[in-house]
C-alpha positions in Angstrom: 165.3 38.5 182.6 165.3 37.5 178.9 165.6 40.4 176.5 161.6 40.4 175.6 161.1 40.7 178.9 162.8 43.6 179.6 162.0 45.2 176.4 158.5 44.7 177.0 159.0 45.7 180.6 160.5 49.1 179.5 158.0 48.9 176.9 155.5 50.1 180.0 157.1 52.4 181.3 157.8 54.5 177.9 153.6 54.3 178.1 153.3 55.6 181.4 155.8 58.5 181.9 156.2 59.8 178.2 152.5 58.6 176.9 150.1 59.0 179.6 152.7 60.4 181.9 150.7 59.6 184.9 151.0 61.6 188.1 150.8 61.3 191.8 147.1 61.1 192.4 146.3 60.3 189.2 143.5 58.3 187.9 144.9 55.7 184.8 142.5 54.0 183.1 143.5 51.8 180.7 140.9 50.0 177.7 142.5 46.5 176.2 142.0 43.8 175.1 142.6 40.1 177.3 145.4 39.2 175.0 147.7 41.8 176.2 147.1 41.4 180.0 150.6 40.8 180.4 151.6 43.9 179.5 148.7 45.1 181.0 149.7 44.1 184.3 153.2 45.6 184.5 151.9 49.3 182.9 149.8 49.1 186.7 152.3 48.0 187.8 154.2 51.4 186.9 151.5 53.4 187.2 151.1 52.6 191.0 155.0 53.1 191.6 154.5 56.6 189.9 151.5 57.7 192.2 148.3 57.2 190.8 145.8 56.6 193.1 143.9 53.8 190.6 144.4 51.8 187.6 140.9 51.2 185.7 140.9 48.3 183.0 138.4 48.0 181.0 139.1 44.7 179.2 137.9 43.5 175.8 138.1 40.5 173.0 138.0 39.9 169.4 135.6 36.7 169.7 133.5 38.2 172.0 132.6 41.5 169.8 132.3 39.3 166.9 130.0 37.3 168.2 127.7 40.7 169.1 128.1 42.4 165.8 127.3 38.8 164.8 123.9 38.4 167.1 122.6 40.6 168.9 119.8 42.2 168.6 120.0 45.1 165.6 118.8 47.9 169.0 122.0 46.8 170.7 123.5 49.0 168.2 121.6 52.1 168.2 121.0 51.9 172.4 123.8 55.0 173.6 126.0 53.1 176.4 125.2 55.9 178.7 126.6 53.8 181.6 130.3 53.6 179.9 130.3 57.4 178.3 129.1 58.7 181.7 131.9 56.6 183.6 134.7 58.4 180.7 133.1 61.4 181.1 133.4 61.4 184.8 136.9 60.2 184.5 137.9 62.6 182.1 136.3 65.6 184.6 138.4 64.5 187.3 141.7 64.7 185.6 142.3 60.8 184.7 144.9 59.8 182.2 144.0 57.2 179.1 145.7 54.8 177.6 144.5 52.1 175.0 146.4 49.1 174.3 145.5 47.9 171.1 146.4 44.8 169.2 144.4 45.3 165.8 143.0 41.9 163.7 142.4 44.3 160.6 140.0 41.8 158.8 138.5 41.4 163.2 134.7 42.2 162.0 134.9 41.0 158.0 131.7 39.7 156.6 129.4 42.1 159.2 126.6 43.8 157.6 128.4 47.1 157.5 124.9 49.4 159.0 125.5 47.4 162.1 129.1 48.8 162.4 127.7 52.1 161.2 125.2 52.2 163.7 127.8 51.3 166.4 129.7 53.8 165.6 127.4 56.9 165.4 126.0 56.2 169.0 129.1 55.4 170.3 130.3 58.3 169.1 127.2 60.4 169.9 127.6 59.2 173.3 130.7 59.5 174.2 130.8 63.6 173.0 131.5 65.1 176.0 134.5 62.6 176.8 135.7 63.3 173.1 135.6 67.5 173.7 137.9 66.9 176.6 140.4 65.0 174.5 140.1 66.7 171.7 141.5 70.2 173.9 144.1 68.9 175.4 142.0 69.2 178.8 143.1 65.3 179.9 145.9 62.7 178.7 146.2 60.7 176.6 148.0 58.0 174.6 147.7 55.2 172.2 150.1 51.7 172.0 150.1 48.8 170.4 150.9 44.8 171.1 150.5 42.3 168.5 148.0 39.5 168.1 148.4 36.7 166.4 145.6 37.8 163.4 147.1 40.9 162.5 150.4 39.5 162.9 149.1 36.9 160.1 148.3 39.8 157.8 151.1 41.8 158.6 153.8 39.3 157.5 152.0 36.3 155.5 155.2 35.1 153.9 157.6 34.2 157.3 157.0 31.3 159.0 153.1 31.5 161.3 155.4 30.6 164.8 157.7 33.3 163.9 154.6 35.9 163.0 153.8 37.6 166.1 157.8 37.7 167.5 158.5 39.9 164.0 155.7 42.2 164.9 156.8 42.9 168.4 160.3 43.3 167.0 158.4 45.9 164.9 156.6 47.9 166.8 159.5 48.4 169.6 161.7 49.7 166.5 159.2 52.3 165.9 158.8 53.1 169.5 162.5 53.9 170.1 163.2 50.8 172.5 165.6 50.1 170.7 167.9 53.3 171.5 170.1 52.6 174.2 167.9 55.6 176.1 164.1 55.4 175.0 163.4 58.5 176.7 166.4 60.1 175.7 165.4 59.2 172.0 161.6 60.1 172.3 162.8 63.8 173.8 165.5 64.3 170.9 162.4 63.1 168.4 160.0 65.6 170.0 162.2 67.9 169.4 162.7 67.4 166.3 159.2 67.4 165.3 158.7 70.7 167.4 161.3 72.3 165.0 159.2 71.2 161.9 155.5 72.8 163.9 158.1 76.1 164.5 158.6 77.0 161.1 154.9 76.0 159.5 153.5 78.4 163.1 156.2 81.2 161.6 154.8 81.0 157.7 151.1 81.1 158.4 150.3 79.8 154.8 147.1 80.7 153.5 146.7 77.4 152.3 148.0 74.3 150.6 148.4 72.3 147.5 148.8 68.8 146.5 149.6 67.0 144.0 150.4 63.2 143.3 149.3 60.9 141.1 145.4 60.7 141.0 145.6 63.8 143.4 144.9 67.6 143.1 143.7 68.9 146.2 143.8 72.4 147.5 143.5 72.8 151.5 142.6 76.4 153.1 143.9 77.0 156.3 141.5 78.9 159.0 143.3 82.3 160.2 145.1 81.5 163.8 145.6 77.8 162.9 148.6 76.0 164.7 150.8 73.5 163.5 151.3 70.5 166.7 153.2 67.7 167.0 153.3 64.9 169.4 154.1 66.7 172.2 151.3 67.9 174.0 150.3 69.4 177.2 147.0 69.1 179.0 145.1 71.2 181.8 147.0 71.0 184.1 150.1 71.6 182.8 151.6 68.5 182.3 153.1 66.8 179.0 151.6 63.3 177.5 152.1 61.9 173.9 149.1 60.3 172.1 150.4 58.5 170.1 153.0 55.7 169.6 154.9 56.1 167.7 154.0 59.5 166.3 156.2 61.0 163.3 153.6 63.2 162.0 153.3 67.9 162.3 149.5 68.0 162.1 146.9 70.8 162.1 142.9 71.5 161.2 142.0 72.6 158.0 138.9 74.7 157.3 135.8 73.4 157.1 134.2 74.9 153.8 138.4 75.7 152.2 138.4 71.5 150.9 138.5 71.1 147.3 139.5 68.8 144.2 140.2 65.1 144.5 142.4 62.8 146.3 143.6 59.6 146.1 144.7 57.2 149.1 148.3 55.8 149.1 147.5 52.5 152.0 144.5 50.5 152.9 142.3 51.8 155.8 141.0 49.4 158.4 137.8 51.3 159.9 135.1 49.5 161.6 137.1 45.6 161.8 136.7 46.0 158.4 140.0 47.4 155.1 138.8 49.9 152.7 141.3 50.1 149.6 142.3 52.0 146.7 139.6 54.7 147.0 139.8 58.0 146.3 137.5 61.2 147.7 136.3 64.7 145.5 135.6 67.5 147.6 133.9 70.7 147.2 133.5 73.6 149.6 135.0 71.5 151.8 131.8 69.0 151.4 132.5 65.2 150.4 130.8 65.1 147.2 132.2 61.3 145.8 133.6 58.4 146.6 135.7 55.7 144.9 136.6 52.1 146.4 138.5 49.1 144.7 137.4 47.5 148.2 135.0 48.5 151.0 133.3 51.1 148.7 130.0 50.3 151.7 132.3 51.1 154.7 133.0 53.8 153.4 129.8 55.3 152.3 128.4 53.9 156.0 131.7 55.8 157.4 131.1 59.6 155.4 127.2 58.9 156.0 127.9 58.9 160.4 126.9 62.6 160.3 127.0 65.4 158.9 131.4 66.5 159.9 131.7 63.1 158.8 131.6 64.2 155.2 133.9 67.4 155.8 137.9 66.9 157.5 138.9 67.2 160.6 142.9 67.1 160.0 145.9 67.6 157.5 149.3 66.2 158.8 152.7 66.0 157.2 155.1 63.1 157.4 158.0 62.3 155.6 158.2 59.5 153.6 161.7 59.3 154.7 160.1 58.4 157.8 161.4 55.5 160.1 158.1 53.2 159.4 157.6 54.1 155.7 161.5 52.9 155.1 161.0 49.8 157.1 158.4 48.8 154.0 156.0 47.2 156.4 152.0 47.3 155.7 150.9 47.6 159.1 146.6 48.1 158.1 146.5 49.5 161.2 146.7 53.9 161.4 148.0 54.1 164.5 151.8 53.0 162.6 150.3 53.8 158.7 149.7 57.1 159.6 153.0 57.3 160.6 154.8 55.8 157.2 152.3 59.0 155.3 151.1 62.4 155.1 147.3 62.2 155.8 144.2 63.2 156.4 141.1 63.1 158.4 137.3 62.7 158.1 135.4 64.2 160.6 136.2 66.4 164.1 139.2 69.1 164.4 141.4 68.8 167.5 140.4 72.1 169.2 144.4 72.9 170.4 145.4 73.2 166.8 143.2 77.0 166.8 144.8 80.2 168.5 142.2 79.9 171.7 140.8 77.5 170.8 141.1 75.1 173.9 139.2 77.7 175.9 136.5 78.0 172.7 132.6 76.4 173.2 131.9 74.2 170.4 130.1 76.5 168.4 132.8 79.4 168.9 135.4 76.3 166.9 132.7 76.3 164.2 132.4 79.6 163.6 136.5 79.8 163.0 135.6 77.3 160.4 136.6 73.9 162.8 134.8 70.9 162.1 132.8 68.8 164.6 131.5 65.6 164.3 130.7 61.9 166.0 133.8 60.1 164.2 138.0 61.3 163.8 139.1 58.7 161.2 142.6 59.8 159.5 143.5 57.9 155.9 146.9 58.2 154.4 147.8 60.1 150.9 150.9 60.4 151.3 154.0 58.4 148.7 157.7 59.6 147.2 155.3 61.3 143.9 153.7 63.6 146.2 154.9 67.7 146.5 152.8 70.0 148.5 153.2 73.6 147.9 152.5 76.2 150.7 150.5 79.5 149.3 150.8 82.8 150.9 147.9 85.6 151.1 149.6 87.2 148.6 149.4 84.5 145.9 152.4 83.2 145.9 153.7 79.5 146.9 156.6 78.2 147.7 157.5 73.8 148.5 156.7 72.2 151.7 157.6 68.7 150.8 159.1 67.7 147.2 158.9 63.8 146.2 157.2 63.2 149.2 159.8 64.6 151.7 160.6 68.4 153.5 161.2 70.9 151.0 163.2 72.7 154.2 
């Protein structure tokens, strides 16, 4: 076995055991591009070895996807995919685990009418509402991992020889998921323990709000009563652990929907809907987005916040130190799974129910009553840098540093 083959096998093991943590008798649903067939075969074999009752794979292909967005009838993008939503919801209600394997070309839909993309996102999001509720409240195990594609590698490493770019991206991905450690599983447990310590400190603080200050950013985010800071290791309804994002470097919670005021400037490009949004700022009043401005992708950004009323509010507040492994690599991935773990970030759209005391058992109406946002979307964007300070504001108005110059102050 070559060194690469050995690492790929370890990566599949990590995804199946630490990522979704497949249990005996459980169904595993894998959504993956056909370019990742070799990797998905390894995951399938590992899942069955762990006792999975069924591995169901849903394949995709970027060429076919682009052809659809270019040529399909307009009504295709406004007709709910009830067959797919029904299948995903049924699997979730029966305790399946879900693994998304991504290999995104950041420019996959460049030049496509953003209205077609927005209609697709809105319709699909609405159809998958029940499934997303189960996912966002930790009822089911789910995880996202990535593999390179040539187009993605070309975007990340444009100055490297073309024939070396995919290998360089593989090497970078393997490093971010700790496959270059002697015992990757043990390394992940140590890392998750470190993140949990940070979450414990924040949960003990119970800040009323956070104040962000950086070039182009002066933003205050109020936190709801009973908010909980979470980290990469989650527990599903049956008590089994899983890691939703691999890699993960964040500690996160939900904001008070109506408690966001000020302006924030993004510090990294956002790859959304097969297009790049860059150089953008967002201004909030009483939680609601009142204006956006982007140097690139203005139309895409406006369609994003127009998906529904909830897309005009935030659903996540995440803290990531500037001195994190992905940030220190100085690699811009043009992929949110990686770039959000190199930077403090926020998310437009729906909030995670488990970021509120008792939230996992609340109805949507109860979550809303307690200050959380709901939407058909959840899109992270990066705002952190080595110039960002964040202050925690207490109930009595006093404040203390949480981040100074982009890193933890405690």
